[in-house]
Every structure is written in C-alpha cells, then in structure tokens.
N, C-alpha and C positions, 0 to 999 in steps of 0.2 A: 708242558710245565712252564711256569713263569720264569723267563730268563732273567728278569730284573731281580727276582728273589735269589737266584743262584749267584748273581754278581754281588748283590748286597751281602749275602752270607760269606762269600770269600773275602770281601773287604773287611767285614766285621771280624773274621777270624784272624786276618793279618793285623788288624788294629789291636786286638787283644794280645797278640804276641808282642807288638810294639809296646804296649802298656807294661807288660812284664819286664821287658828289657830296659825301659825307662826307669822302672822301679829299681832295677839292679844298678843303674847309673846313679840314682839318688843315694842308694846305700853305699856304693863304692866311693863316691866323691864326698860322702859325709854331708849331703845337702838336705837331710831330713828336717832340719830346723831352719831352712832357708827363708821361711816366712814367719819365723818366730812361733808363737803359740796362737796365731790368728788363722781361723778357718771359717768359711770358704774363702774369705778375702786374704790378702797377703800384707801383713803389717797394717791391717785395717783399710787397705786400698784395693780398688778393682784392678788397677794397673800400677804396680809398684814403681815409684819414681827412683831413678838412679840405682837400679838393682845390682847387687853383687852376682857373681857367677852362680853361687849356691842358690840364690833366690830364683834366678832364671831357670835353673834345672828343676827345682822343686815345683815352681808355679807351672812350668810347661807340663810336667807330669800330671799335675792336678787338672789342667785344662783338657789334655788328651784323655785322661781317665773319665772325666765328666762327659765328654763327647761320645766316648765308647759306651758309657753307661746308657745313654739315650739310644745308640745304635743297637745295643743288645736287646733293650726293651722292644724296639721296633721289630727286630728280627724274631723275637719270641712270639709276639702277637701275630706277625705276618705268617710265620710258619705254622702256628696253631690254626690259622684260618685255612691255609692252603694244603697242609699235609697232616692234619690232625688224625687222619685214619691210620697213620703209621704209629705203632704202639709206643715207640720211644720219644716221639715228638713232644708230648705234653711234659714228660719228666725232664727232658733236656732243656726245654724252654723255661720251665720253673727253676731248675738248678742254675742255669746261666744267669737269670735275673736275680735270684735270691743271693747268690754268692758275690755277684759284682756289687750289689747294694750293700751287703754285709761287710765286704772287705773295704768298701769306701767309708763306711761308718767307723770301722776299726782304724783306718788311716786317719780319719778326723779326730778320733779319740786320742790317738797317739800324739797328734800335734797339740791338741788343747790341754791334755792332762799329763803329757810327758812321753818320751820315746822309750817305752818298755821293750826290752829285747824279745820277751815272750809274745807280746802283742804284735810286734812287727813280724815275727816269725809266722804267727797265725795269719797275718795279713797276706804274706806271700803264698801260704798254703791255700787259702781261699781263692786268691787270684788265679792260681793254677787250676783249681777245679772249674772256675768260671771259664777260663780259656778252653779247657778240654771239653766242657759242655757245649760251648759255641762251635768248636771244630766238629764235634760229633753231630751236632744239629745240622751243620753244613753238609756233612756226609749223608745224613738221612734225607736231606732235601734232594741231593743228586741221585740217591738210590730210588727215589720215587719214579724216576724215568727208567733207570737201568735194572731195577730189581734188587731186593734185599739180599745181602750176603748172610747166609746161615752156615755156621761152621759146626758140623757134627763131630764131636770128639769124645773120647772116653773120660770117665770121671777123674782120672789122674791128671790128664792134660788140663782139664778145666780148673781143678783146684790148684794146680801149680800156678796158673795165670792169676787166679783170684788172690792167692797168698803173696805172689810177687807184687801185685798192685797194692795191697795193704802195706807190705813191707816198704815199697818205694815211697809211699806217702809219708810214712814215718821218717824215712831217710831224708826226704825233702825238708822236713821240719828241723832235723839235726843240722843240715847244711845251712838253713836260714839262721839258725841259732848261732852257728859259727860266725857268720857275717855280722849279725846284729850285736853280738857280745864282743866284737872286735878281736876274735880269737883266730883269725885267718893265719896269722904268722906266729901263733903261740908255739907251734912247732916250726922252726925256721929252716928245716931241711926235709928232704923226702927221699926214700920211704921211712927213714928213721925220724925220731922226734928229738930234735936238739942233740943229735949224735947218739941217741940211746934207743934200745928196743924195750927198755924197762917201762913199767907203768908211769904215767905222768905224775908230776909232783905238785901241781897247783890246779885251780879250777879251770882256767882258760886252756891249759894243756889237756885236761880231761875232756872238755867239750870238743876240742879239735881232734884228739886221739880217738874219741868214741865215734865221731863222724867218719874218720878214716877207716876204722874197723868195720863199721856198718856198710860203708861204700865198697870195701874190699869183699865182704861177704856177698853183697848184691852182684858184684862183677862176676865172681865165681859161679853164683847161682844162674845168672843169665848165660854164661858160657856153657855150662853143663846142660842147661835146658836146650840151647841152640843145637848142640851136637846130638843130643837125644832126639830132637825133632828131625834133624837132618838124616839121622840113621833110620828112624822108624816111621816118620810121617811126612816125608818129602812130597808124597802125592797130594797132601792137603796144602794147596798153594797159598791160601791166605795165612794159614798157621806158619808155614815155613818162611814166607816172606816177612811176616810180622816179627818172628824171632831173629831173622837175619838183620832186620833193621834195628831191633833192640840190641843185638850183639855189636853192631857198628857204633850205635849211639853210646852205649855204656863204655866202649873202648875209648871213644872221643872224650867222654865225660871224665874218665879216670885220668887221661892224658892232660886235659886242660886243668883238672884239679891239681895235678903235680906241678904244672907250669905256673899256676897262680903263685905257688910258693917259691919256685925257682926264680920267677921274674919279679918277685916282691909286689904282688897285687897289680900287675899290669891290667889296665882298664879293659882292653880289647879281649884279652884272655878271659877275664872275668865275665864279660858279656857272652863270649862263646860258651863258657861253662853254663851260664843261665839259659842260653838258647838250646843247648843239647838236652838239659834236664827237662825243659818244657816240652820239646818234641818227643822225648822218651816217654814222659808221663802221658802225653796224648796218644802215642802209639799203643802203649799198654792199655789205656782206657778203651781204645777201639777194639783191641783183641778181647777184652773182657765183655764188651757190648755184644760182639758177634757170637761169643761162646754162650752168653746168657740167652741167646735166641734159640737154643737147642730145644726142639720139640714144640716150638710155637707154630 
C-alpha cells in the first residue's frame, strides 16, 4: 500500500480537526465579522494591513480552511484511484468533498449576507460531516492492508447505534445554535437554570435549556448502552471498545459543558468541548459504518 497516501490521509484528518477548532475560536472570540462582509478577500485586500486580532483569527481560519479544501479534494481523488475496490471509498470521498465545499459556501454566504445563527449552525454541522468522512476514509485506506472490520450484531444493537447517530447530529445543531445565538450564559448556573428548575422564561433560556435537556438524555442513553454492551456483548471487541470510548467522551462532553458555564466561557474549556464532540461524532460514525457492513 502507498505509504504516502497513508501519511497524507492522517495529515488531512488532523487538518480537518484543526479547522473545526479554529471555527470554534472564531465563534468564541466573536471574530466572525473580522473581515467585514468581504469574501474571499479581507476588507478587499489579499493581506489585510494593520489587522485587528479578530481579523487575524477570521482570516487565518479562511486560509487554513481553503488549504484543507484542496487537501481533501486531493485525498478523495487519490483514494478513489488506489482503493476504489473498497465499497465505502467512493461514498466517503464524495461526502468529504461535497460537504467541505458546501460548508465553505455557507461560510461565505454568512459573511457576505449576514451572520445568521441558523446558517452558522448548519456550517458547523456540515463541517463535522466532512471531518468524519475524511477520518473514515483514512481508516478505510489503512484497512486495505489490514483487512476490513465487519461487526456482526443483532438488529437491536444496530438500530440503537443508528438512532444514536441521528440523535447526536440533531444535538450538535442544538449546541451550535446555543453558541451562535449567544445563549451560552442564558442559564448562568448549572445544573439549574438561573437558580430554577422551572421551564425557561425567554427565547435564549429556551434554546440553552433545550440543549441541556437533549444532552442529558444523550448522556443517559450512552451510559445505558455501554453497560448493556458490557454485560451481554463484551466478546465483540469493536462494539465494546467503541461504546467504552463513547462513554468516556460523553462524560467529558458533559463535564466541559458544565465548566463552560462555571468559568463564564473560558476559551480553552470551549475548545475542549468542541474537540470532544468532534471525536465523539467520528467514533459513532465509525461504529455505524462497521455495523452497516453486516452481510457484505
């Protein structure tokens, strides 16, 4: 197998994760309008003169995203040539390119026509799909030498993972909406909301409270699934390890989510929160992929 392709796929995967984290920095620091409404230039310039910090953050994100866009396209074409005999290659190559282009266009639209919270939430969701597609494509490239992982599991196990995946994707959008509507501190304490367990009284509290409720349900769902797998399916190593990783990540996700409120939007806690959700989504995506291979 081509070692250069493996190395390039790893670099591209880490690069996509970097793009996600840089996007989180843009949002957390309020740098989304750091280049005004100019795109792809910044205030009409290739290199902004005397840029403010917000401009540097936003323009750096654009440059890295553009570079990764080219890397993803190269990886997609390269893998299509080298490992096209693997069933998932074509779909993953297509998804990785389609979504990185689409999320780039959404980002440009948000800059030129205004920073809509819903558009920016979609931008993050599509970026997450592109990252997961690139990471899964990297795994498929490595599997070409080691052999494909096929996880035979009963219908209940498979549908639990599929439903978890769909639910998580919706949860991701609710979290992105919290950030982009500036509702992160609408509930200023945790686990209560402004000292109350009663329903929220305004729109921002509702957005924040809904995300908490959805995240809490997801945490309970993962915990119950993990203990169920540990009790009855520990012999299925891929299944057990995947749910163990999901259990750890969702625990870290809930912890950092609470700490974001306690620390009043600490940047590094926010980045950790974004990192954990990205890896969690990718892990669940991998589990779904190997479960879909049943009977192939």
